[in-house]
C-alpha positions in Angstrom: -27.4 19.4 8.5 -25.3 16.6 10.0 -22.2 17.5 12.0 -19.0 15.8 10.8 -16.0 15.0 13.0 -12.3 14.3 12.2 -9.4 13.1 14.4 -6.3 15.1 13.6 -2.8 14.5 15.1 -0.4 16.5 12.8 -0.4 19.4 10.5 -4.2 19.8 10.7 -4.3 20.4 14.4 -5.1 24.0 15.5 -1.9 26.1 15.3 -0.2 23.7 12.9 0.6 24.5 9.2 -2.5 23.3 7.4 -5.2 24.0 10.0 -6.1 27.5 8.8 -6.3 26.6 5.1 -8.2 23.3 5.4 -10.2 23.7 8.7 -9.9 27.2 10.0 -13.2 29.0 10.6 -15.3 25.9 9.6 -14.5 24.2 12.9 -17.3 24.3 15.4 -15.4 22.6 18.3 -11.9 21.3 18.8 -11.4 18.9 21.8 -8.2 17.2 23.0 -8.7 13.4 22.6 -6.7 10.3 22.0 -7.0 7.1 20.1 -5.0 3.8 20.1 -2.0 3.4 17.7 1.6 4.4 17.3 2.7 7.8 16.1 5.7 8.3 13.9 7.6 11.4 12.7 8.3 10.9 9.0 11.2 12.1 6.9 8.8 14.2 4.9 8.4 16.6 8.0 5.0 15.5 9.3 3.6 12.5 11.2 1.9 9.2 10.4 -0.2 7.1 12.7 0.1 3.3 12.4 -1.6 0.4 14.2 -0.5 -0.1 17.8 -1.4 -0.2 21.5 -0.1 3.2 22.5 -2.0 6.4 22.9 -1.9 8.8 20.0 -3.0 12.2 21.2 -4.7 14.7 18.9 -7.7 16.8 18.4 -11.3 16.0 17.6 -12.4 18.6 15.1 -16.2 19.0 14.7 -17.6 20.7 11.6 -21.1 21.6 10.5 -20.9 19.3 7.5 -18.3 17.3 5.5 -17.7 19.8 2.8 -14.0 20.0 3.7 -13.4 16.3 3.5 -12.6 16.1 -0.3 -9.8 18.7 0.1 -8.4 16.9 3.2 -8.5 13.6 1.5 -6.4 15.1 -1.4 -4.0 16.6 1.2 -3.6 13.2 2.9 -3.0 11.4 -0.4 -6.3 9.3 0.0 -8.7 8.3 -2.7 -11.4 5.9 -1.9 -11.6 4.7 -5.5 -8.1 3.4 -5.8 -6.3 0.4 -4.2 -5.2 1.1 -0.7 -1.5 0.4 -1.4 -1.6 3.4 -3.8 -2.8 5.8 -1.0 -0.5 7.5 1.3 -2.9 7.4 4.2 -6.0 5.3 4.6 -9.1 7.2 5.9 -10.9 4.9 8.3 -13.3 5.0 11.3 -11.4 5.1 14.6 -12.5 5.2 18.3 -11.6 8.4 20.2 -11.5 8.8 24.0 -11.5 11.8 26.4 -8.9 12.3 29.1 -10.9 10.2 31.5 -10.6 7.2 29.1 -14.3 7.4 28.1 -15.1 6.4 24.6 -16.5 9.6 22.9 -17.3 8.4 19.3 -16.2 6.6 16.2 -14.9 9.2 13.8 -12.8 9.5 10.7 -9.0 9.6 11.0 -6.1 8.8 8.7 -3.8 5.8 9.4 -0.6 4.9 7.5 0.4 1.3 6.8 3.6 0.3 8.4 5.2 -0.3 5.0 4.7 3.4 4.1 5.9 4.4 7.6 9.1 2.5 6.9 9.3 3.9 3.4 9.3 7.4 4.8 11.8 6.5 7.7 9.3 6.9 10.5 10.7 7.5 13.9 8.3 6.6 16.7 7.2 9.4 19.0 6.9 7.8 22.4 4.7 10.6 23.9 2.1 10.1 21.2 1.9 13.9 20.6 3.4 15.5 17.4 4.6 19.0 17.2 6.6 20.8 14.6 9.5 20.6 15.2 8.9 17.2 16.7 10.1 16.4 20.3 11.3 12.9 21.0 
């Protein structure tokens, strides 16, 4: 059995709307971390992370295996077998760091292309931390 990890920054974080249904009791560990990018609140009511040089704060979820990934991909509008422009988010490997700025690992996370962020009227969240309702 190989552990699987996922960086989450929105509705999949512990305490947020989709965490219980998609992650819940399958999570072995949940650690506060960050990655590099820009975080936006979208008109759809949830966030999108784009490329950038700011810190995007989130949670590194560790699971016993990747059995939850297919359902999370569907939630995020990602299918690896279709052109990237047709996906809402792109699942990609991203570096995550701890509070002391130490690289912890490369892990899966979901980024959104800036064109999609604009399409969904994204408003940058300067703090890099999304909550519902968002605080700017």
